[in-house]
ROBA-417030 format. One record per residue (C-alpha): z, y, x. Coordinates in steps of 0.5 Angstrom, whole numbers. Last residue first. Layout:
{c3 Z	c2 Y	c1 X} $
...
//
This chain:
{c3 188	c2 211	c1 300} $
{c3 192	c2 217	c1 300} $
{c3 192	c2 218	c1 307} $
{c3 185	c2 219	c1 307} $
{c3 182	c2 214	c1 312} $
{c3 176	c2 212	c1 308} $
{c3 175	c2 218	c1 303} $
{c3 179	c2 218	c1 297} $
{c3 176	c2 218	c1 290} $
{c3 179	c2 223	c1 285} $
{c3 181	c2 219	c1 278} $
{c3 176	c2 221	c1 273} $
{c3 178	c2 226	c1 267} $
{c3 177	c2 223	c1 260} $
{c3 175	c2 229	c1 255} $
{c3 170	c2 225	c1 252} $
{c3 174	c2 219	c1 251} $
{c3 169	c2 213	c1 248} $
{c3 166	c2 212	c1 254} $
{c3 173	c2 212	c1 258} $
{c3 175	c2 206	c1 254} $
{c3 177	c2 202	c1 260} $
{c3 184	c2 204	c1 260} $
{c3 186	c2 206	c1 253} $
{c3 189	c2 199	c1 252} $
{c3 186	c2 197	c1 245} $
{c3 191	c2 191	c1 243} $
{c3 196	c2 195	c1 246} $
{c3 201	c2 195	c1 240} $
{c3 200	c2 203	c1 239} $
{c3 192	c2 203	c1 240} $
{c3 191	c2 197	c1 236} $
{c3 195	c2 200	c1 230} $
{c3 192	c2 207	c1 230} $
{c3 185	c2 207	c1 231} $
{c3 179	c2 212	c1 228} $
{c3 172	c2 211	c1 230} $
{c3 168	c2 217	c1 231} $
{c3 160	c2 219	c1 230} $
{c3 158	c2 213	c1 227} $
{c3 151	c2 211	c1 228} $
{c3 152	c2 203	c1 227} $
{c3 151	c2 202	c1 234} $
{c3 157	c2 206	c1 236} $
{c3 161	c2 202	c1 231} $
{c3 159	c2 195	c1 235} $
{c3 161	c2 199	c1 242} $
{c3 168	c2 201	c1 239} $
{c3 169	c2 193	c1 236} $
{c3 167	c2 191	c1 243} $
{c3 173	c2 195	c1 246} $
{c3 178	c2 192	c1 242} $
{c3 181	c2 191	c1 235} $
{c3 178	c2 196	c1 230} $
{c3 180	c2 194	c1 223} $
{c3 180	c2 200	c1 219} $
{c3 177	c2 207	c1 220} $
{c3 170	c2 209	c1 221} $
{c3 168	c2 217	c1 222} $
{c3 161	c2 219	c1 219} $
{c3 158	c2 225	c1 222} $
{c3 153	c2 227	c1 216} $
{c3 146	c2 229	c1 217} $
{c3 143	c2 222	c1 217} $
{c3 146	c2 220	c1 210} $
{c3 143	c2 214	c1 208} $
{c3 142	c2 211	c1 215} $
{c3 149	c2 213	c1 217} $
{c3 153	c2 210	c1 211} $
{c3 149	c2 204	c1 211} $
{c3 151	c2 202	c1 218} $
{c3 158	c2 204	c1 216} $
{c3 158	c2 199	c1 211} $
{c3 155	c2 194	c1 215} $
{c3 159	c2 194	c1 221} $
{c3 166	c2 193	c1 216} $
{c3 171	c2 194	c1 222} $
{c3 174	c2 188	c1 226} $
{c3 180	c2 183	c1 223} $
{c3 186	c2 187	c1 226} $
{c3 189	c2 188	c1 219} $
{c3 191	c2 195	c1 219} $
{c3 186	c2 197	c1 214} $
{c3 181	c2 191	c1 213} $
{c3 181	c2 191	c1 206} $
{c3 182	c2 198	c1 205} $
{c3 175	c2 199	c1 208} $
{c3 176	c2 207	c1 210} $
{c3 171	c2 212	c1 211} $
{c3 172	c2 219	c1 214} $
{c3 167	c2 224	c1 212} $
{c3 165	c2 230	c1 216} $
{c3 159	c2 235	c1 214} $
{c3 159	c2 237	c1 207} $
{c3 155	c2 243	c1 206} $
{c3 156	c2 244	c1 198} $
{c3 150	c2 241	c1 196} $
{c3 152	c2 235	c1 200} $
{c3 158	c2 234	c1 196} $
{c3 155	c2 230	c1 190} $
{c3 151	c2 225	c1 194} $
{c3 157	c2 223	c1 198} $
{c3 161	c2 222	c1 191} $
{c3 155	c2 218	c1 188} $
{c3 154	c2 214	c1 195} $
{c3 162	c2 212	c1 195} $
{c3 161	c2 209	c1 188} $
{c3 165	c2 213	c1 183} $
{c3 168	c2 210	c1 177} $
{c3 175	c2 210	c1 180} $
{c3 180	c2 205	c1 182} $
{c3 187	c2 206	c1 182} $
{c3 192	c2 204	c1 187} $
{c3 189	c2 206	c1 194} $
{c3 194	c2 211	c1 195} $
{c3 192	c2 215	c1 189} $
{c3 185	c2 214	c1 189} $
{c3 180	c2 209	c1 190} $
{c3 172	c2 209	c1 191} $
{c3 167	c2 203	c1 190} $
{c3 163	c2 201	c1 196} $
{c3 158	c2 196	c1 192} $
{c3 157	c2 189	c1 195} $
{c3 159	c2 186	c1 188} $
{c3 165	c2 191	c1 188} $
{c3 167	c2 193	c1 196} $
{c3 173	c2 197	c1 196} $
{c3 173	c2 204	c1 199} $
{c3 177	c2 210	c1 201} $
{c3 174	c2 216	c1 202} $
{c3 177	c2 221	c1 207} $
{c3 173	c2 228	c1 206} $
{c3 174	c2 232	c1 213} $
{c3 174	c2 240	c1 212} $
{c3 174	c2 245	c1 217} $
{c3 167	c2 244	c1 220} $
{c3 164	c2 245	c1 213} $
{c3 166	c2 252	c1 212} $
{c3 172	c2 255	c1 209} $
{c3 170	c2 258	c1 203} $
{c3 164	c2 253	c1 201} $
{c3 168	c2 247	c1 203} $
{c3 174	c2 249	c1 199} $
{c3 169	c2 250	c1 193} $
{c3 166	c2 243	c1 194} $
{c3 174	c2 241	c1 194} $
{c3 175	c2 244	c1 187} $
{c3 168	c2 242	c1 184} $
{c3 170	c2 235	c1 186} $
{c3 176	c2 234	c1 183} $
{c3 178	c2 227	c1 182} $
{c3 174	c2 224	c1 188} $
{c3 175	c2 230	c1 193} $
{c3 182	c2 230	c1 190} $
{c3 183	c2 223	c1 193} $
{c3 182	c2 224	c1 200} $
{c3 182	c2 231	c1 203} $
{c3 183	c2 232	c1 211} $
{c3 184	c2 238	c1 214} $
{c3 181	c2 241	c1 220} $
{c3 182	c2 244	c1 227} $
{c3 190	c2 244	c1 225} $
{c3 193	c2 250	c1 228} $
{c3 198	c2 253	c1 223} $
{c3 193	c2 257	c1 220} $
{c3 189	c2 251	c1 218} $
{c3 195	c2 248	c1 215} $
{c3 197	c2 254	c1 211} $
{c3 190	c2 254	c1 209} $
{c3 190	c2 247	c1 206} $
{c3 197	c2 248	c1 203} $
{c3 194	c2 255	c1 199} $
{c3 188	c2 251	c1 197} $
{c3 192	c2 246	c1 194} $
{c3 192	c2 239	c1 194} $
{c3 194	c2 238	c1 201} $
{c3 199	c2 232	c1 201} $
{c3 197	c2 228	c1 207} $
{c3 191	c2 230	c1 212} $
{c3 191	c2 233	c1 219} $
{c3 185	c2 234	c1 224} $
{c3 188	c2 235	c1 230} $
{c3 184	c2 238	c1 237} $
{c3 188	c2 236	c1 243} $
{c3 191	c2 242	c1 247} $
{c3 198	c2 239	c1 248} $
{c3 205	c2 239	c1 245} $
{c3 204	c2 245	c1 240} $
{c3 200	c2 241	c1 235} $
{c3 204	c2 235	c1 235} $
{c3 211	c2 239	c1 234} $
{c3 208	c2 243	c1 228} $
{c3 206	c2 236	c1 225} $
{c3 213	c2 234	c1 226} $
{c3 216	c2 240	c1 223} $
{c3 211	c2 240	c1 217} $
{c3 212	c2 232	c1 216} $
{c3 213	c2 233	c1 208} $
{c3 206	c2 236	c1 205} $
{c3 206	c2 236	c1 198} $
{c3 203	c2 230	c1 193} $
{c3 209	c2 225	c1 194} $
{c3 206	c2 219	c1 197} $
{c3 200	c2 223	c1 201} $
{c3 206	c2 228	c1 203} $
{c3 210	c2 222	c1 205} $
{c3 204	c2 219	c1 209} $
{c3 203	c2 226	c1 213} $
{c3 197	c2 223	c1 217} $
{c3 195	c2 225	c1 223} $
{c3 188	c2 224	c1 226} $
{c3 187	c2 226	c1 234} $
{c3 181	c2 229	c1 237} $
{c3 179	c2 230	c1 244} $
{c3 182	c2 224	c1 247} $
{c3 181	c2 224	c1 255} $
{c3 187	c2 219	c1 257} $
{c3 192	c2 225	c1 257} $
{c3 190	c2 227	c1 250} $
{c3 192	c2 220	c1 248} $
{c3 199	c2 221	c1 252} $
{c3 200	c2 228	c1 249} $
{c3 199	c2 226	c1 242} $
{c3 204	c2 220	c1 243} $
{c3 209	c2 225	c1 246} $
{c3 209	c2 229	c1 240} $
{c3 210	c2 223	c1 235} $
{c3 216	c2 221	c1 239} $
{c3 215	c2 213	c1 240} $
{c3 219	c2 208	c1 238} $
{c3 214	c2 205	c1 233} $
{c3 216	c2 203	c1 226} $
{c3 212	c2 198	c1 222} $
{c3 211	c2 199	c1 214} $
{c3 210	c2 193	c1 209} $
{c3 214	c2 196	c1 203} $
{c3 210	c2 203	c1 204} $
{c3 203	c2 199	c1 202} $
{c3 197	c2 203	c1 205} $
{c3 193	c2 197	c1 207} $
{c3 199	c2 195	c1 212} $
{c3 203	c2 201	c1 213} $
{c3 203	c2 204	c1 221} $
{c3 209	c2 208	c1 223} $
{c3 210	c2 214	c1 228} $
{c3 217	c2 217	c1 225} $
{c3 218	c2 224	c1 222} $
{c3 220	c2 221	c1 215} $
{c3 213	c2 217	c1 215} $
{c3 208	c2 220	c1 220} $
{c3 201	c2 216	c1 221} $
{c3 198	c2 218	c1 228} $
{c3 191	c2 216	c1 229} $
{c3 187	c2 216	c1 235} $
{c3 180	c2 218	c1 235} $
{c3 175	c2 214	c1 239} $
{c3 168	c2 218	c1 240} $
{c3 161	c2 216	c1 239} $
//
């Protein structure tokens, strides 16, 4: 399992929303491109970038900032937020994103997104499915978590398997930004039900122990935003989850650098 740092963008700035609410936003005084370089230098192979304004208004809005992130380093980027047409998806891929992240549209218009999967291939699309537990069943949400759908996580995933689905990012919305630990039961069940899927766990990661626990569920990746930004999850010591980490050179005794 690998750690996938997240950068959420609101009007070109790095932010975090508490449980997706724009009235509970925290701003971080760091340039998004500089933050991307920091994560890449630490050994992160992938970066998760969310255009919050795009998600809110339905069309990509932070394109210049995302372009700067893509140009800042050779880190692979998956981008989501406001990608609701094939043209928008292909534009983002052509701009340098390795994968696009599709959320509510996958629940509302599964036939459309299924066709995109078949056209672009399973390595180019991540389904981002937000869920809230209802009597123990993970039910999907849409429209920035404001509307409950009638489909469970399992029903949505079953519908996309024939289209070649490979990557899915799942968020337990009750835990997002709450720093209370991830829903291990949810991710373990998801990985057990769908062994061919690469599951990215999102929501609640606090520390290295949470990452180790998520690795035990079978998750392929763990998304972290707030914990990294606020230092609760320091990059030092996370080498096991940063696949491109380059160890510091070891100096022999008597070497002047020692």
